[in-house]
N, C-alpha and C positions, 0 to 999 in steps of 0.2 A: 853462389854457380849456377848460371842456368843454363838448363838442358834444352837442345833442340831439337826438333825429329821433325823430317821434311819427308812428307807420303804422295805417293801419287797414288791417286785416285781413280775413279772406274771412269770420268771423265777426260783421265787424262793429263789433270791439272794437279798443283802439286801443292797437298795441305801445308801448312804452317802451323808444327805446334810447340809451345811454349812450358815448360816443367808441367807438359800433360794437360794443357789446356789449347785448344783449339783457336788458332789468330784470326786469318783468312787464307784465301787461295790465288794461287800466281799460275799463269800460263808457262813458267818456264822456270825449275828447277834453280838459275841461276838467281832468278827475281825473289827467290824466297829465300834463298842466301842473303843476299842483299837486304831483303826486308828484316831478318834476323838482326841483321849489324847497324843498319840504322835505327833499331827499337833496343839495340844494348846499348849505342851509345848513350839515345836519351834518356833511356833510365840510369845511365851511370850518369850522366850531367848532374840530373837531379839529386842524383843521392851525395856529390860533389857538393851543390849547393845546402844540402839540408846538414853536411858535416861541418861544412865551413859556419853554418848560423850556427850549430849547433857550440862551438869552439866558439865562436865571437863572444855569444851569448852566458855563458860563462862565464870570460872573461869582463863583462860587461856587467854582470851580477852576481858577483861569488860572494858581497854580501849581505845579498837579498834570499829571500825565500825559492823553492822551484817554483816558475812561471806557471800558470794556467796552461791546460791545454789548448792549445792551438791556437797560441799567441805568440807565437815565434820569437820565444827567449826574448820576451823584454816582456814586463809588467806595469802596472800606471802606476805603483809608488817609487818608483825608481826614475820618473819624468817630474812629480808632481817635487820632489827632493832639488833634485837638477833647477827646476821654473824659481823655487822659493830662496831658494842657495845663490845670492848673491856673487859669491868668493868661484863659486863652481862654473868653470868655460863652457858656452854655450854647445849644445852636441853642433859636431861634425857627420858627414856623411861615411867618414872611414867608424866612426864610432858605431854604428848600427850596425844590426843584424840584414844582411845581403837575401836573407832566406825569404821566398813570394810565394812557394806555393807547395802542394804533393801533388802527387802524378801517381794514376790509375787506368785499368787498360778496359778500355769500353768497347767492346766488337772490334776487336782486333786496333782501336788507335788510342796511340797514350793521348791523356786528357790531363788536362791539371788542375786542384781543387786549389782557390784562391786558401791564404791564410788570414786568420784576425790580429792583429796586432796593435797595442795603444788605445787610445781613446773612442769609445764609441760613438760618442756628441761630436766627432767632427767633421761630418758630413750629414748632406740631407739627400736623398732620394730626389732627384730631378725629371728624370723618366723612369718607365717600368714594363714590360710587355713576357707574360707569361702564359705557356702555352696548357693545356690539361684535356682530358680529354670527355665525353658528352656521356660517359655511364656515369661518371660522379652526379650526374643533376637526372638524368634520364635513362626508360631503359636499354640497353646494348642493343636489342633489334629493332630499336623504331629508328624506321628509314624519315632524314634529313633530304627531299627534295621537292621537286616543282611539283609532284603528285600527290604529296602532303604536308599541304598551306600550313593543314592544323598543326602539325609537331611541330613544323617550323617558327609560328608563332608559341609555341607552348615552352619552346628552350628560351627562346627569346625572351619571353615573361619570365621565366625562373631564373634567368641571367641577369635581367634588370633589377627581378626582387635581390639576390645575389647581392650585387655590387650596391647596391640601396643598403642593405647592411652592415658590410664590409666599409664601405667609401661616405655612401650620405646623401649617393647618386643614382641614376639609373638611365636608362635607354628610350630618348625621347624619338628616335626614328633611324628611318631602314633607308640604307645605301648601296652601292654597288659595290658587289666583291673585290675584294682586297688581297694584295701576296697571296696567291694563288687559293682562298678563300672565296666561294660563292655565296657568299652571302653576310653582309655585314652590316653592322648598327653603331647609330652616335651618340654615347653619353656627354650630356650636359643640354645645354639652349641653346635657342638664335643667337646668343652673340657671346656666349663662354662654350669653347668645344674641350672638354673634359678627358674621352679617350675615345677606343674604338673595342668592337668585340663582333668578332669574325668568325665562323661558322660553317660548315658545309664542304664538299668539293672530292670528287675523283680519288684525289692523290693525298689527301689530308689526314686520313687513316684517323676518321671522327675526332679530329680534333676541333678545340675551341680555343683563340686564341685574345687575349686579352692584353690592349693596348692602351696605355695611364699617360698621357700629357702631362707637363710640368703643370698648367693651369691646372688641370684637375687631381693632379698629388699636393697642390699648393688650398685648392677651393675644399679638399677633403674633409673631413671628420677629424679632428684632434684623434690620436690613437687610432689610427690605420692601418699603420705600420704590424702593432700588438694582434690586431683583431684579423689583419692579412695572413700574418705568418699563424697564427692560432689555428685558422680555418686550413691552411695548406698541409698542416703537419696532421688533424686529423682527419681531413677529408679526401685531401690530395696530396698524398704523399707523395706522387709519380710526377708530381705536376713540377714543369721543369723553367726556371728564369731563362728567355733566353738574350733578353737585353736588359741592363741596369747601367742609369748614369748615376756615378755619385759626385756632388758640387762641395765645393768649400768656399762659402763666398769672402774676399776680400774688402770690405767696405771701403775703408782708408787707404785703397793701396798698395799693403805692405809685401805682395808678392805682384811682380807684373810683367808681363809675357817678355819681355826684355830678360828678367832674372831667369823664368822659365828658359830661356833659351841659351842665357848664358851656364848654368845648371845642366842642359844636353851636353854642353861642348866639355863640360869638367866633367860627364860619366855619371850624373844625376840620376838619367834614366835609362842607365844598362842595367841590361837584366842578363843572365846566366853569363857573362862575357861579352853580350855581343849589346852594341850599340843600337838602338828602333834607327829606323828611319824620321825623319822630322823634315815641317814645312813649313812657309812665311804666309801668312794671308791678309790682307790689309793693304792699303796704300798710305798708312801711316810708319811701316817701317822704312818708307824714304820720304814721305815727307811732313809727318807728324805735325796735320790739320786736327788732330782730333776727331778722326771718322771712325776709330775703333781698328785694332789687331789682333790677330789670334798667330798665338804658336800650337803648332798639331806635332807630336811626339804619336807616331803610328799610321797605317796607312786605313782608308777606309774598311778594307777587308780585313781587318787584322781584329783578332779577339780582345784586343785591349788598345784603345787609344786617348792619348790626353789630350784635352783642348785647355789653352790657358788664354782668353777672352779677356776682353775689355765690355764689362758686363752694362757698366752706366751707359758705352757708348750705341751697345745694343738696343736700349729701351728707347734711345732719342735724347741723352745729354751730354753732349760732346766734353761738357765741366766736370761730368765725373769720375773720382778716381775710382770707382766700383771694378772690382775685377775678380772672373770667376775662374778656378781651377775646378776642371771636370773628368773625370775617367769615366770613361763607357765600357762597360764589357758586354762582350757576346759568348756565346757557348760553342762558337766552331770549336775550339780547340779547350774549353774550359768546363766545368759542369758546376753550376754557381750555387753554393750552399740555399737556403733559403731563408734562413738566421742573418742573409746578409740583410734581409727586413730590419732587422732591428738594432743589426749592428754595424751599420752603414761607414761609421768613419773607425773601426777597426780596419775594413779592408782596402779603406782606402788609405790609411796609414802604410799599410803592408805593401800595398802596389808596388812602389820601385825607392831607390835608396833617398832619395830628394823630398818623398813623402813622408818617409820616417824622420827627416831632421826636420823640416817643416811643420809640421803635424804634432811633433813633441812639444812644439812651442805656443803653436796656435791649435788647441785642443778644444776648444769651445765652437762649434758654428752658430750664426748670425741666427736666432729667436724669427723664429715663423714670422708672429705681428711684425719686427721689424723689419725683416726684409719685405713684407705688404707695405708696410710704411713707406718705406722708401721708393719702391716702385710704384705708387698710388703718387708721390711728389714729381715723381719723375715724366709719369703721365699726366697729372696735369699741368708742368709747365709746359709738355709736348702741345695739348691742347691748345694752352693757350696761345703760345707761340702760333699758331696756325692759322687760330680764331683772330686772333690781330693781324693778319695779315688781309685775310679775305674780308672780314668786317670793316675796316676802319675809315676805308674808303665812304663805303656806304653811311655809316653813324654821321662820319663828318658831313655826308652831303644832307642829312636828316636835319643834325643841328641847323645848318643854314639856310634849311628851308622852316626853322622855326621849332621844329618838336622837340617838350623836353625828355629827361630820362626812361622816364615810365613808360609814356608812348612808344619810346624805341624799344624798346623793351619789347615790348608787346606784338609791335611789328615783328623784329627778327625773330622773337620765340616762334611766332604763328599757329599758336593755338597747342604746338607739339611738346609734350612732356617727356619722352624719350632720352637717356643720356648715349655719351660717345664708347663705343664698346672697349676701350680702354678704363674707362670711369667706372663702369658698371659691376654693379654690387654681386651678382653673380659670377665678377671674374677669381675672387679670390675667396669667397666664401659660397658653399654649394646652398648653406641653408636658405641663400636670399632669392634659389632659385624660384621663378614663378611660371614653370611647367610643370605639365602632368605626367610622369613617365608610363610603357605603355604597361609595367603591372600595376599601377596605380587603376589607367585607366580600365581594364578586367572588374575590377570590382564597382568601377564610375558604371561601364556598362550594365553588368548586373545589379546594378541597383534601376538605372535609367530602363531596362528591358522589365524589371518587376514593375514600374510606376506606366510603361507603355501599355504591358497585359492588362495593367488593372483598369489603364483608361479605355482599352482596347475592350474589355470586357464590360465596362460601365456602357459604353455605346452597343455593343452588341446584347446587352440585357433590354435598354431603352429602346432600342428596333424591335425588340423580339414582343416585349409590351405594346408598341404602338400597332406592331403587325397582327398581334389577339385582340387589340381595343379594336379597331379595325373588321376585324370579320365579325367581332361582338356584334359591333356598329350594320355591320352587314345584316347578319343574323336576324337582328333586332327587326332592320328594317323589311328585312325580307317578310316576318312574320307579321311584320302590321299590314304591310301588303296583302299576304295572304287571309288576314283576320277579314280587310277590307271589300277581298273577293269575293268572302265566305259569305259576309253580309250581302254583299251585293246581292249574288246569288242567290240568299233565303227571302230576300224583300222580291226580287224577280219571280222566282216559285210563288209565293205569297198572292202575289200581283197574277198569274197567269188562272192559280186554282179559283181566285174573285171572279175570275170572268165566267168562270167553268159557273 
């Protein structure tokens, strides 16, 4: 039983204490009472969910060992047994735990911590944003503003080198501010954007934001999840993951937006007895002309939102059955654990009842190489489609004028060697990026400066030697003139004495 105390402070406001811990201040005592009641209800709702999930987990795994910590009452062995047995019925929504989170109090606000459940390989990370403070990389009292450009460059170089170590790519260009940050820098190349790093600003409290796009996470060197997780745990344990998108691809359309809509109607996305709002997006919901459709669960301002959409159509292939199930988590009402980086599938499985059912059957995410190959084939077909529409009349005209295939190819290429952005080698592999990142340019600049200094020293030495020889020549000439003058004077004097 929680004990509540409401105490009026010196400023005339009312401080709410629960179990001796300060929660927040209210302008009126009645508001403080209502705040306590609201928190009590939220905590009770969370406890009821935990108790219900525990009872359900015991019933589901009566013949199994106790589940591992933070697995939501279901371990992997039970799912594997169900998959391998043809006589066992496929799990239904009611056969799974409904536990989705734990609750903690942070600065007077009740926040949820998502739990893990099921297979870790059921999802991949498609978008990631995290923040940490500048003192992780530089001295705390180092000023980052327009009056100290060297400090800005120093921090950007450290961030570029860090991301190159963790992900395989770094910063290559500075841009304008973003999301309230004064300085931002782009990671990637001219043809492939991998992410954005931002820092600076009066209201940002010395924080650094790192935002990684889906292309950047795909292009990153394998194993980046473990490297980033280890770095966060050791060097930045207080870093916050502010957004993460967990995705599972149904490459053959095993789960569609229509099925997601049906699951929502039947309670597959219910949370704590509440049904989240949902909406339809795309013309295909009415005419089905294969231009793509999306089913959203949750609102853009929600801490948790699901998108189920035609990924093939989004990539440009209207005939593709490829569908993506994507869960977006934000830290508004959540504390997103760091281990979500290495257990993405477990957190996706535990998100909703439909996820527990769906990803107990589809336990493995499409391999990265297969996903890249599928994307490249769609992109190639897309490029060929529009290239045919644009170039075919010109090719027909050239053939009519008697040009052969080789001549037509040379004329159309015009000596250019670049590829379409969709088919660039650096789009899916950062090792193919032909770019110098700013931390690498620093070393190049040092080497370049050394070579320039040596060259300038040689020029100065040659100029000094030239001036020396010029001076010596002048002295020799003056000495010669002096000797000539002296000889003339001596001869003149001798002639004068002879006349006497």
